[in-house]
N, C-alpha and C positions, 0 to 999 in steps of 0.2 A: 410698544414696551410690554415686557412680560408681566404677568400678574405677580403680586407681592403681598406679603403680610405686613401690617404696621401696628405700632402701639403708640398711643398718645402719652407724652411724658410732660408733666407740669410741676414746677416748683413755684412757690409763692413768697412774695415779699409783702409784709403787712406793716403799715405805719399806724400807731395808736397814740392819740393825744392823751396824755395822762391828766387826771383830774386834780392836779395840784392847784392851790389857790393862786400861786404866782408863777412867773415864767422860769425857765430852766436856770438862767444865770443872772437874773436881775429881779427886782422886787415889783415889777409891773403886774397888775392884776390880770389874771386870765379871764376874759369875758368875751362872749360871742354875740354878734349882732349889734355891737356898739358902733358909734360914728367912727369913720375911718381915721386911723392915726391918732386916736385919743388914748390908747393904752401902750404908750411907748416912752422910752427914756434914752439917755445917751448911750447906755450899754447895748440895748437891743437894736438901736439904729446905727451902731458901729462908729460912734464918734471917736476921734483919736484920743489915746491916753486912758480910756476907761478900763476897769478891771472886772471881769466876771467873778461871781461867787456861786458855787454849786447849790442847787435846791435839794436839800436832804430828803424831803418828803417824796419828790419825784424819783430820786434814786431808789428809795425804799419801795415805792410802787413798782418800779422796773424789776427789782430783785424778787418781789412777791410774785409777779407774773412769771418770771423765769422759773421760780420754784414750782408753780402750778403746771408749767410745761415740762416738768421733770428735768430741768437743765442743771448742769453743774454750775455753781456760782463762783466766779473768780474771787480769790482772796486779795488780788491786786489787779487794778486796772488803771489806765491813764486816759487822758483826753488828747484828741488829735485835731488838727486843722485840715479840713477837706476843702481845697481851694477851687472855686469856680466862679465865673461871673454870671450874674443874672439880676435883672432889675429889682426883684423882691428880696435880694440877699445883700443888704447894704454894706456889710463888712468885706464882701467878695470872698468870704470863706465861711464854712459852717463848722461849729464845734461838734465833733462826733467821736466815735471810738472805732479805731481801725483794726490793729493787730491783736489787741487785748480787750475783747468785748466782755461785758459784765456777766454774760451767761451763755452756755452751750458747751457741748451738744446736749440735746434732750429729745423729747418726743411728745406728740399730742395724739390722743385717740379720737377718731371721728366715727359717727354712726353711718352705716351704709343702708341703702334701701332694702337690702336683704334681711335686715335686722341684726346683722353682725357688725363688728367694729373693725377699723383698720388703723394701724399705727403709722403715723407720718413723722419722720425724723425732723427735728429742729436743728439747723446748722448753728445758729447763733442768735443771740438777742443783745442788742446794744442800744445805748441811750444817746440822743443827740438833740439839737435844737431845730425847730421847724423854721422854714423860710416864711416870708410874708405871702401876700396874695396879689396877683395881677388881675385887674378888672378891665374888661374890654366892652362893657355895655353902656358906657356913658356918652359915647359919641364916636367921632372918627379919630379917636386917640385912645391910648391905654393909660390907666392909672394904677398906682401901687398903694395898697393898704398894708401897713406894717404892724397892725394889732396882733397878728398871729406870729410875727417874727420873734423867735426866741421861745416859743411854746415848747414844753417838754414832750419829746416825741420818742416813743419806743419803737424800734424797728426789729421785727422778727422775720427771720429768713428760714424757710424750710428747704429740705432736700427735695429733688424732683421725684417724689414718691406717689404723686397722684396721676391717675390714668383715665379720668373722664371729667367732663364739665361738672357733673353732679358731685364728684368727690371734692373738687375745688370749692364748690358752693357749700358743701357740708363742713369743710374746714373753716371757711370764713364765718359761717353761722356759729359753729362751736366756739371759735375764738371770741366772738362777740359775747356769747353767753358767759364765758370764763371771766373776761375782764369786768363784765358787769357784776357777776357774783362776787368778785374780789373787791369791788368798789373802787378800782383804780382808774376807770374811764367810764364816761357816759356812753361811749361807743355809738353815738348818733351819727350815722353815715351821711345824712343830709347836711349836717353841720360840719362835716369834714373831720370828725373825731377818729374815724377809721378810713384808711385808703388801702386799696389792694392792687398789687402789680404782679400778675401771673407771668412766668417765663415758660414759653410753650415751644416744644418741637416734637417731631415724630421720629421714632426708631423704626426703620423700614428694613425688612429682610427680603432680599431678592437674590435668587440663584445662590442661596447659602451664605450671602454676604450681608453684613449689617451696614446700613447707610443712615446717617443722622441729618435731618434737615436743619437749616439755620435757625437759631433761637430767636424768637420774637418776645419782647417784653412789652406788655400792654400797660400803659401808665395810668395811675390815679383813678381807679374805678371805685365808685362809691355806692353801688347797689349790688345785691346778690344776683339780680337778673342780669345786670351788665357783666358781672364776673362770668357767669355760666355761658352767656351768649357770645361773649368775646372769645372765650376759649374754644367753643364749638366752631365759630367762624374761622379762627386762625388755623385750627386743625384741618378744616376743609380747604382753606386757601393754600396751606403748605402742601397738602396732598396733591392738589391740582398743579401747583408749581413744580413739584417733583416729577409728576407724570409728563409735564411739558418739557422740562429742562434737565432733569436729573441732578439739580443743584443740591449739594450737601454741605454740611457744616465745616467751616474752616476757621482758624483762629482770627479773631478781630472782626468777624462779620455779623455779630449780634446787633439787632436793630430794635429801636423802640417805636411803638405804635400808640396812637390814641384810639379811643372808641367813639365812633360816630353813632350816637344812640338813635338819631332820626333815621338814618339809612341802614342801621344795624350792620355795620361793617367796621373793620379796623382801618386806620389811615396811617401811612408811614410818616414818621416825624424826623428821625435822624439815626445815624450810626451810633451805637452804644459806646459810651466812654469806658475805658479800662481803668483799673485802680491807679496806674501810674499817671494817668491824665489829670488826676485830682491833686497830685503833688502833696500827698499826706506828710505831715511832720508833727511831732509832739507839741501840744498846746503849751506855750511857755508861761501863761498867766494862771494856770490851774494846777494844783498839786494832785498827784495820783490819789486814788481811793483805795484804802485798805479795809477789807471786810473782816472783822474779827469774828471768832466763833460765837461770842455772846451776842453780837449785833445780828448775825445771821439767824441765831436761834430765836431772837426776839421777833424778827420778821417772819420766820417760819411758823411761829405760834399764831399768826394772823390768818393762816390758810383755813378755808372753810371746806365743807364737802362740795366737790365740784359737780357741775350740772349733769354730765354724762353718768357719773357714778350714782348720783341721786336718782336719775331717771331709771337706771338699771335696777336699783334697790326698790323703787316703787313698783316696778313690774314684777319682780321676784317676791318681795316681802308682802306686798299688798294685793297682788293679783290683778293689777291694772294692765290694760293693753299698752303696747309701746307708744301708740298714738296719744292716749290719755296721759301717760307718764311724761311724754314730750311736751304736751301743752302745759301741764302743771309746772314743769321745770324750766319753762321759758324765761322766768325771772325768779330770783332768789326769794323775794318776799312772799310770793304766791306759793312756791314750793315749801317753804318753811311753815307757812300758815296751814297748808294741808297736812304736813307731817305732824305738827303739834296737835292738830285736831284729832287725827287718827290715834296718836299716842295717848290722847286723853280719853280714848274709848269709843270714838265714833266709827261707824262702818265706812271703810275706805271708798267703796263705790258710790255710796250716797253722797259723801262729801265731795267726791270728784265731780259728780253730776251737778251739784249745786254750784261749784266753782267754775267748771268749764262751760256750762250751758248758761245759767242765769248770770253768774258773776262776770264771766267774760264779756257777755253782751253789754252789761251796764258799764263795765270798765272801758270798753271801746267807745261807748257814747261819751264817757267822761274824759277820755284821753289819758287814762292812767292804767296801772296794772291792777289785777284782782287783789293782790296783797295790799294795795293802797286804798281799798274801799272802806276800811274802818271797822270791819267785823273781826273780833278777836277769836283765837282758836277755841277757847273754852265755850264761848257762846255758840260757835259753829258746831262743836261736839254735842252740846246740849240739844240744839235744834235737830241734829241727826238722830239722837237718841229718842227724842219725842216722836219722830216719824217712825222709827223702828219699833217703838213700844206701842204704837197704835194710838197715841194721844192725839196725833194730827195725821191728816192724809198727806201723801206725797205732793199733791197740788197745793195744799195749805202750807207745807214746808217751803215751797218756792215763794208763795205770797209773803210769808213771814220773813224770809231771807231778803226779799226786795225791800220790805218795810224797815228791817234792821239796817240796811245800807242807807236808806233815805233819812231815817229819823233816829236810829240807834235804839237802845233798849234791849233787855233780856228777852230771849225767845218766848219764855212763859208769859211774860207781860204783854208782848206783842200779840201772841195767840189769843189771850183773853180779850184784849182790846178789839181785835178784829173778829171776835166770836168764832174762832176756828178750832176750838177744842172738840175733839170727837166724842160722841156719846157712846159709852160701852156698857151702860146699865142694861142688863139682860131683860129685866122686867119691862122697862120702858120700851125697849126695842121690840120685844115680843108682842106688845100691844099693837104697835104699828104694823108688824108682820101680819097679825090676825086681821087687821083692817084691810090690808092689801089683798089678802087671800079671799076675804069675804066679798070684796068689791070686784074681783076679777076671776069669776068661776071658769071662764073659757080658757084663760091662760093656765089656771091650775090644772084643768083637765088635760091640756096639751102636755104639760110637764109630766104628770103622773102616767100618761099613756106611753111615754117614751117615743113619741113620733118625731118626724123630721124637724119640727119646729120647737122641740122641747127645750133646747138650749136657749133659743131666742126668747121663748116665753119665760124661762127662768130669769134671764137677764132683764126682761120687762118687769117682772115682779120685784127684782132687786132695785130697779130704778124707781118703782113706786114707793118702796120703803124709804129710799134715800131722799126722794122728793118730800115725803111727809116729815122727815127729820131735818129738812132744809140743808141737806148735805152733811150733817154733823154726826150721823150714825156711823159707827165703826163698820166698814164693809165686811170684815171677817166675821164679826159677831152676827151681822145680818145674814150672811151666807150660812153660817152654822145653824141658826134658828130656822131659816127657810128650809134647809135640807131636812132638818128634824121633823118639821111640821108636814112636809110633803112626802116623807118616807123615803128620801133619796139616800 
């Protein structure tokens, strides 16, 4: 087979559990990790004659997310029944939105490894109820847990605008940041709050003709690593298949695959259903939703500064590296803590170091975010100012920050309690410098001669003074006095 060029083309379907208190169409509490089938009622287990009622909070969360994704929000939408049989879908249909989704088209910007961003188009965003969960680990049988059945589920569908596994991973990570910033989802992938389904194929150019390989949809991925590795594996599998068979895309031959994480490969599951297979028709038990201008404006007012925008602002406005800005904006509470501290007058780089080095380590040990450690922005700004003003050393600032996290208190009080206030009294420090000079004539001679060891000897004398002050002398004052005494 002749050589050819090819491009990887990926679109993504994302399912997000919304953090409403109750389910989408009934009053059952949304709770994870509870005993199986204890958060159910006649509505969500599909008993005959029951009537669903829409969860307004979940709908508003969905609209808020659509707005953050730059989507047009529909002024009128309806509910539809998507019919299919599966053991964890007791009604044998799912209430969803088909031809009139609540949001779309729109777009999301994702960060690239080059430091630039890329715009990925959003096709649609629609709201539906989740199915339950089949469990296959209890013995030689399968069980069904319906606690999740009826959970409010936002489905976001992108255009096939991504061209590498890394871009797909970047979109997944960015969307997780966005929904967490908005407070509409916990987005804990291990708990199933977010699930990703990439649609993958190759566009191959050979002899001037374009060939498209059959589309593979990889189902229910719940880790960033699985997303990127499954896309990479599918790309290579499709490339090998085309080399061997020349098989190209035809209508109706889209297939779904699962991801075998143990063997790091995709596994064929079934031929993909088309829309007509679901026999969509309007849901007769729910009225359409009409979005008024006032209601939409009230929801729009809840938008916050989004993470990628904030990350870019931190780099430009505060001079941070893109890496540091990305770490700080990983969650909203930490980003806003940093931002408030800098706006209160703190040096951006010093606060960044405290949060990303010391704070992040402690937060990881505690299983929380840096923004949840309990230190307020004003105290953080004051601590940074004390270090910048020479009241405390950089090492002392770290120790004080650790103590503030552990026991609270103002940085001034903590510094006094730990005896970490630097001495800047010139007279007191001059006396210690004189003692160090008198006690170390060889080092003094080496410094004044300008020999090879002069810098090392000067550092030795500095150390002697710091030792005499028990580490409390201001290093800058010590250096100034030493230089003056030694004629440097």
